C-alpha positions in Angstrom: 0.0 0.1 -0.4 2.8 2.2 0.8 4.7 1.8 -1.9 1.5 2.1 -4.2 0.7 5.6 -2.5 4.7 6.6 -3.4 4.4 5.8 -6.9 0.8 7.9 -7.0 2.5 10.5 -5.7 5.5 10.5 -7.3 3.0 10.4 -10.5 0.7 13.7 -9.2 4.0 15.7 -7.8 4.2 17.4 -11.3 0.5 18.5 -11.4 0.8 19.8 -7.8 3.8 21.5 -8.7 2.0 22.9 -11.7 -1.2 24.2 -9.2 1.3 25.5 -7.2 3.1 27.6 -9.6 -0.5 29.0 -11.7 -1.4 29.8 -7.8 1.9 32.0 -7.5 2.6 33.4 -10.8 0.2 36.6 -10.0 2.0 37.3 -7.1 5.4 37.1 -8.5 4.7 39.3 -11.9 3.6 42.0 -9.2 7.0 42.1 -7.6 9.4 41.5 -10.7 10.5 45.2 -11.2 10.6 46.3 -15.3 7.7 43.6 -16.5 4.3 44.6 -17.5 2.1 41.8 -15.0 -0.8 42.4 -17.1 0.8 41.5 -20.3 2.7 38.6 -19.3 -0.7 37.2 -17.8 -2.1 37.6 -21.2 0.8 35.5 -22.5 0.7 33.0 -20.2 -3.3 32.7 -20.6 -2.9 32.6 -24.3 0.0 29.9 -23.7 -2.4 28.3 -21.5 -5.3 28.0 -23.7 -3.0 26.8 -26.6 -1.9 24.1 -24.3 -5.6 22.9 -24.6 -5.4 22.2 -28.0 -2.0 20.4 -27.6 -3.1 18.3 -24.9 -6.2 17.0 -26.9 -3.9 16.8 -30.5 -1.4 15.0 -28.5 -4.1 12.7 -27.5 -5.0 11.6 -31.3 -1.3 12.1 -32.8 0.8 10.9 -29.9 -1.6 8.3 -28.2 -3.8 7.1 -31.2 -1.3 7.7 -34.3 -3.9 9.5 -36.3 -2.2 12.4 -37.9 -4.3 16.0 -38.4 -3.0 19.4 -39.8 -6.2 20.6 -39.3 -6.7 21.6 -35.8 -6.9 25.2 -36.5 -10.5 24.4 -38.2 -11.7 23.2 -35.0 -10.4 25.8 -32.8 -12.1 28.3 -35.4 -15.2 26.5 -35.2 -15.0 26.7 -31.5 -14.3 30.6 -31.5 -16.8 31.6 -33.8 -19.7 29.2 -32.3 -18.8 30.7 -28.8 -18.4 34.4 -30.4 -21.8 33.8 -32.3 -24.1 32.7 -29.2 -22.8 35.3 -27.2 -22.6 38.1 -29.3 -25.7 37.5 -31.6 -27.9 35.3 -29.7 -26.8 36.8 -26.4 -26.2 33.4 -24.3 -24.3 33.3 -21.3 -20.7 32.1 -21.8 -20.6 28.8 -19.8 -23.5 28.0 -22.1 -21.3 29.0 -25.4 -18.7 27.3 -24.0 -19.8 23.9 -23.9 -21.9 24.3 -27.2 -18.5 25.3 -28.7 -16.9 22.4 -27.6 -19.8 19.8 -28.2 -20.0 21.1 -31.9 -16.6 20.7 -32.6 -16.6 17.2 -31.0 -19.4 16.4 -33.3 -17.3 17.8 -36.6 -14.2 15.6 -35.3 -16.4 12.6 -35.2 -17.2 13.2 -38.8 -13.9 13.9 -39.9 -13.1 10.8 -37.8 -14.8 8.6 -40.1 -12.3 8.7 -43.6 -10.2 8.4 -40.9 -11.1 4.7 -41.1 -10.1 4.3 -44.8 -6.6 6.9 -44.7 -3.5 7.0 -42.9 -0.1 8.2 -42.9 0.2 11.5 -45.5 -3.3 10.8 -47.1 -4.9 11.5 -44.0 -2.5 14.5 -43.1 -4.0 16.2 -46.5 -7.2 15.5 -46.0 -7.0 17.2 -42.2 -5.3 20.1 -43.9 -8.1 20.5 -46.3 -10.2 20.9 -43.8 -8.2 23.1 -41.9 -8.1 25.4 -45.0 -11.7 25.2 -46.2 -13.0 26.5 -42.4 -11.5 30.1 -42.7 -12.9 30.2 -46.0 -16.8 28.8 -45.0 -16.2 32.1 -42.6 -15.8 34.5 -44.9 -18.3 32.9 -47.6 -21.1 33.1 -44.4 -19.9 37.0 -44.0 -23.6 38.3 -43.2 -23.3 36.0 -39.5 -19.8 35.6 -38.8 -18.3 39.1 -39.9 -16.9 37.9 -43.3 -13.1 39.0 -43.6 -13.5 41.6 -41.0 -14.7 39.0 -38.3 -16.4 39.9 -34.9 -15.9 41.9 -32.4 -17.0 43.4 -29.3 -17.5 39.8 -27.7 -18.8 40.0 -24.2 -16.7 39.5 -21.3 -16.5 35.6 -19.9 -18.4 35.3 -16.8 -19.3 32.1 -14.9 -22.4 32.6 -12.6 -22.9 31.0 -9.1 -26.0 31.1 -7.7 -27.1 34.4 -7.0 -23.8 35.9 -7.8 -21.9 35.8 -11.2 -18.6 36.3 -11.6 -16.6 38.6 -14.4 -13.7 37.8 -15.7 -12.7 41.4 -16.3 -8.8 41.6 -15.8 -5.8 39.5 -17.4 -5.8 38.2 -14.2 -9.0 37.0 -13.6 -8.9 35.5 -17.3 -5.7 34.3 -16.5 -7.2 32.3 -13.6 -10.3 31.0 -15.9 -7.9 29.6 -18.4 -5.9 27.9 -15.6 -9.2 26.1 -14.1 -10.5 24.8 -17.6 -6.8 23.6 -18.5 -6.3 22.4 -14.8 -9.8 19.9 -15.1 -9.3 19.2 -18.8 -5.7 17.9 -17.9 -7.0 15.7 -15.3 -9.4 14.1 -17.9 -7.0 13.7 -20.5 -4.8 12.1 -17.8 -7.4 9.5 -16.8 -8.3 8.5 -20.4 -4.6 7.8 -21.6 -3.8 5.8 -18.7 -7.6 3.8 -18.7 -8.9 1.2 -20.8 -9.5 3.9 -24.0 -5.9 5.1 -23.7 -4.8 1.4 -24.0 -7.0 1.0 -27.1 -5.7 4.4 -28.4 -2.0 2.8 -28.1 -3.0 -0.6 -29.3 -4.1 0.9 -32.4 -1.3 3.1 -32.7 1.3 0.4 -32.7 -0.8 -2.2 -35.3 -4.0 -1.4 -36.1 -3.8 -5.7 -37.3 -2.9 -6.7 -33.6 -5.6 -4.1 -32.4 -8.6 -5.4 -34.4 -7.1 -8.6 -33.3 -7.2 -8.5 -30.2 -11.0 -7.4 -30.4 -10.4 -3.6 -30.3 -13.0 -1.2 -32.3 -11.8 0.8 -34.7 -14.5 2.5 -36.0 -15.4 3.5 -32.1 -11.3 4.7 -30.8 -10.8 6.3 -34.4 -13.5 8.5 -34.1 -13.6 9.0 -30.4 -10.0 10.0 -30.4 -11.2 12.3 -33.5 -14.0 13.7 -31.3 -12.3 13.9 -28.1 -9.3 16.0 -29.7 -11.8 18.4 -31.4 -13.5 18.7 -28.4 -10.4 20.2 -26.5 -9.6 22.4 -29.5 -13.5 23.9 -29.6 -13.3 24.6 -26.0 -10.1 26.3 -26.5 -11.1 28.3 -29.4 -14.2 29.7 -27.4 -11.9 31.0 -24.4 -9.4 32.4 -27.2 -12.7 34.3 -29.1 -13.1 36.1 -25.3 -10.0 36.6 -24.5 -9.2 39.0 -27.4 -12.7 40.0 -27.6 -12.7 39.9 -31.3 -11.8 37.1 -33.9 -11.4 37.4 -37.5 -10.6 34.4 -40.4 -6.8 35.3 -40.2 -6.6 34.2 -36.8 -6.8 30.5 -38.0 -4.6 30.0 -40.8 -2.6 26.7 -41.5 0.6 27.9 -39.8 -1.7 27.6 -36.3 -1.9 24.0 -37.3 1.6 23.9 -37.6 2.4 25.4 -34.3 -0.1 23.1 -32.4 1.8 20.4 -33.8 5.2 21.9 -33.0 4.3 21.8 -29.2 3.3 18.4 -29.2 6.3 17.5 -30.6 8.3 19.9 -29.1 6.8 19.2 -25.8 7.1 14.9 -26.5 4.7 13.2 -28.2 2.3 10.9 -26.2 3.0 13.4 -23.0 0.3 15.2 -21.6 2.6 17.3 -19.5 4.8 17.7 -22.5 2.1 19.1 -24.5 1.2 21.9 -21.6 5.7 22.6 -21.8 5.5 22.9 -25.3 2.9 25.2 -25.8 4.5 27.4 -23.0 7.8 27.7 -24.5 6.5 28.1 -28.1 4.3 31.1 -27.4 6.9 32.7 -25.4 9.3 32.0 -27.9 6.9 33.8 -30.8 6.8 36.7 -28.7 10.4 37.1 -28.0 11.2 36.7 -31.8 8.5 39.5 -33.1 10.1 41.9 -31.1 13.4 41.3 -32.4 14.9 44.5 -34.6 15.6 41.9 -37.2 12.0 41.0 -37.5 11.6 44.3 -39.4 13.9 43.4 -42.2 12.9 39.8 -41.9 9.0 39.2 -41.7 9.0 35.8 -41.6 11.8 35.1 -39.3 9.6 33.3 -37.2 8.6 30.7 -39.4 11.7 29.9 -40.5 12.6 29.2 -37.0 9.4 27.2 -36.3 11.4 25.2 -39.1 14.4 24.8 -37.5 12.8 23.9 -33.6 10.7 20.7 -35.8 13.8 19.7 -37.3 16.3 20.0 -34.5 13.5 18.5 -31.9 13.0 15.6 -34.3 17.2 14.7 -34.8 18.3 15.1 -31.2 15.4 14.9 -29.1 12.8 12.8 -30.6 11.2 12.3 -27.0 10.8 16.3 -26.8 11.0 18.1 -23.1 9.1 15.2 -21.6 11.4 12.7 -22.5 14.8 15.3 -21.6 13.0 15.3 -18.1 12.3 11.7 -18.0 16.1 10.6 -18.4 16.9 13.1 -16.1 14.7 11.4 -13.6 16.6 7.9 -14.5 20.0 9.9 -14.3 18.8 10.6 -11.0 17.1 7.6 -10.2 20.6 5.5 -10.8 22.9 7.9 -9.5 20.8 7.5 -5.9 21.1 3.2 -6.4 24.6 3.7 -6.9 25.5 5.6 -4.1 27.1 4.1 -1.2 24.1 2.8 1.1 24.3 2.9 5.2 23.3 0.1 7.0 19.5 0.7 7.1 19.7 1.8 3.5 21.1 -1.6 2.8 18.7 -3.8 5.1 16.0 -2.3 3.7 17.0 -3.0 -0.2 17.9 -6.7 1.4 14.0 -6.8 3.1 12.7 -5.8 -0.9 14.6 -7.9 -2.7 13.8 -10.9 -0.4 17.3 -11.5 1.2 17.0 -11.8 5.1 
């Protein structure tokens, strides 16, 4: 029992540290000189929203092996669904958030049906076409979506609690909202990938033929993976729309889909924590690059750097940041075992190995 609790405690430790960091970041920013806390919190909120998409995409690619280059499309669907419901119909933000996630999940399920016959580059091209089509459809339906100009003046996000309503007015308020949604979805994703559904996803990724032989329903689990991944993107899109208080089709280009892919490759495929770290690192890297003086002469510098990051990560760190952290833990564990043990440690090791 103690050993089980120790294992579970070590597995949950990074999430506990992450929760502490979430609570302390606003306070720390207020005491660090030379920075604008509001703008930094805005960037962190944006990174947390991107991390939600990255976690869902990581489930699809890292655990199920289904490639997608169209997640900017699901992101746009969630953003526009939430914007239309709150701005045009006057629905509460919470309702719009849930509907946005549900609509994206339903479309993800439908897109997952062709995935039953497609794989590899063919599936990538199909999802890329979907990602390219969504912004064009938004422009085509300009009477509702605002066309190329987009939708602006979205109402503030709010959360009704009985007789009271919490309105997220400031950057710090919205930071806590994005962090809370991310924490809930991270826990849910962790439970999915470590449970029966996650094992079925991994079986499909490793070998569809072997998975089918073991009784895994490919139709069910492939479409579930697409729907779940799209659900995360739709919820993130809703948060994104209300963070910026306005959206336009140019916010959802194919480059954004490549950003999401880079986040999970950089963080580590198949790692929920890696998707979060990759999203944070890439968001702040993009912001730093746009502030360099050379960008004024070379406007596509970020795209070049993005390509270099992908190449270097795949070449030298194929398991991403999660793999680096895992290797560091293993080296530390090895050093601890190899360290000369005292008498009490020797007795404990002997008891564990069955030696009396």
